[in-house]
C-alpha atoms as a printed R data frame, in Angstrom:
   type eleno elety resid chain resno        x        y      z
1  ATOM     1    CA   MET     A     1 -134.709 -224.594 -7.965
2  ATOM     2    CA   SER     A     2 -130.982 -224.404 -6.668
3  ATOM     3    CA   PRO     A     3 -130.127 -222.022 -4.223
4  ATOM     4    CA   GLU     A     4 -127.422 -220.131 -6.820
5  ATOM     5    CA   ILE     A     5 -130.862 -219.753 -9.187
6  ATOM     6    CA   VAL     A     6 -132.780 -217.486 -6.211
7  ATOM     7    CA   ALA     A     7 -129.378 -216.093 -5.089
8  ATOM     8    CA   LEU     A     8 -128.885 -214.301 -8.799
9  ATOM     9    CA   HIS     A     9 -133.061 -213.221 -9.003
10 ATOM    10    CA   LEU     A    10 -135.376 -212.407 -6.054
11 ATOM    11    CA   GLY     A    11 -138.048 -210.750 -8.758
12 ATOM    12    CA   ALA     A    12 -138.343 -207.306 -9.878
13 ATOM    13    CA   LEU     A    13 -138.486 -204.513 -7.459
14 ATOM    14    CA   HIS     A    14 -141.375 -202.031 -6.438
15 ATOM    15    CA   PRO     A    15 -140.457 -198.446 -7.297
16 ATOM    16    CA   TYR     A    16 -140.541 -197.402 -3.298
17 ATOM    17    CA   GLU     A    17 -138.292 -200.467 -2.529
18 ATOM    18    CA   LYS     A    18 -136.283 -199.501 -5.651
19 ATOM    19    CA   VAL     A    19 -135.950 -195.532 -4.079
20 ATOM    20    CA   LEU     A    20 -135.269 -197.228 -0.257
21 ATOM    21    CA   THR     A    21 -132.519 -199.480 -1.579
22 ATOM    22    CA   LEU     A    22 -131.381 -196.608 -3.845
23 ATOM    23    CA   LEU     A    23 -131.189 -194.310 -0.562
24 ATOM    24    CA   LEU     A    24 -129.617 -196.658  1.800
25 ATOM    25    CA   ALA     A    25 -126.888 -197.103 -0.942
26 ATOM    26    CA   PHE     A    26 -126.238 -193.694 -1.704
27 ATOM    27    CA   GLY     A    27 -127.410 -192.066  1.328
28 ATOM    28    CA   PRO     A    28 -124.378 -192.157  3.285
29 ATOM    29    CA   PHE     A    29 -122.260 -190.588  0.794
30 ATOM    30    CA   VAL     A    30 -124.850 -187.788  0.448
31 ATOM    31    CA   VAL     A    31 -124.492 -186.896  4.428
32 ATOM    32    CA   LEU     A    32 -120.626 -187.338  4.013
33 ATOM    33    CA   GLY     A    33 -120.633 -184.682  1.098
34 ATOM    34    CA   ILE     A    34 -122.501 -182.602  2.757
35 ATOM    35    CA   VAL     A    35 -120.609 -182.655  6.379
36 ATOM    36    CA   VAL     A    36 -117.311 -182.246  4.299
37 ATOM    37    CA   ALA     A    37 -118.611 -179.377  2.844
38 ATOM    38    CA   VAL     A    38 -119.783 -177.355  5.720
39 ATOM    39    CA   ARG     A    39 -116.521 -178.295  7.838
40 ATOM    40    CA   ARG     A    40 -114.497 -177.284  4.719
41 ATOM    41    CA   ARG     A    41 -117.032 -173.628  5.003
42 ATOM    42    CA   HIS     A    42 -116.522 -173.399  8.599
43 ATOM    43    CA   ASP     A    43 -112.333 -173.828  7.906
44 ATOM    44    CA   LEU     A    44 -112.535 -171.027  5.636
45 ATOM    45    CA   ALA     A    45 -114.230 -169.198  7.547
46 ATOM    46    CA   GLU     A    46 -112.115 -169.570 10.513
47 ATOM    47    CA   GLU     A    47 -108.544 -169.319  8.601
48 ATOM    48    CA   ARG     A    48 -110.195 -165.931  6.947
49 ATOM    49    CA   ALA     A    49 -110.633 -164.480 10.515
50 ATOM    50    CA   GLU     A    50 -107.705 -164.972 12.073
51 ATOM    51    CA   ALA     A    51 -106.428 -163.238  8.701
52 ATOM    52    CA   GLU     A    52 -108.247 -160.405  9.576
53 ATOM    53    CA   ALA     A    53 -107.706 -160.244 12.909
54 ATOM    54    CA   PRO     A    54 -104.569 -158.063 14.427
55 ATOM    55    CA   SER     A    55 -101.772 -160.051 14.763
56 ATOM    56    CA   GLY     A    56 -101.813 -161.115 19.289
57 ATOM    57    CA   ALA     A    57 -105.257 -160.943 19.244
58 ATOM    58    CA   GLY     A    58 -106.541 -163.314 21.088
59 ATOM    59    CA   LEU     A    59 -103.753 -164.136 23.030
60 ATOM    60    CA   SER     A    60 -103.981 -164.152 26.301
61 ATOM    61    CA   GLU     A    61 -100.484 -163.517 28.926
62 ATOM    62    CA   PRO     A    62  -98.303 -166.002 30.158
63 ATOM    63    CA   ALA     A    63  -99.705 -167.465 33.339
64 ATOM    64    CA   THR     A    64  -96.382 -167.651 34.650
65 ATOM    65    CA   PRO     A    65  -93.884 -164.355 33.168
66 ATOM    66    CA   GLY     A    66  -90.387 -165.049 33.092
67 ATOM    67    CA   ARG     A    67  -90.926 -169.089 33.699
68 ATOM    68    CA   PRO     A    68  -88.621 -171.051 31.055
69 ATOM    69    CA   GLY     A    69  -90.704 -172.086 27.788
70 ATOM    70    CA   SER     A    70  -93.233 -169.610 28.345
71 ATOM    71    CA   PRO     A    71  -93.578 -166.561 26.096
72 ATOM    72    CA   SER     A    72  -92.555 -163.223 27.562
């Protein structure tokens, strides 16, 4: 039997092998989609919190007032 024929057909897969193959093929994309969705939610929540916070909240005084380049 030539190597080309063996490469083209190695036999039918068992059901658990099919499941494992599908998990290996598509699992990383599913995980990536979940990570992207969670990060987007986190970023949207952070943006909403920043928009609802009064202006200047969370900002501290400059380390050296009057220093050039520092907000004073």
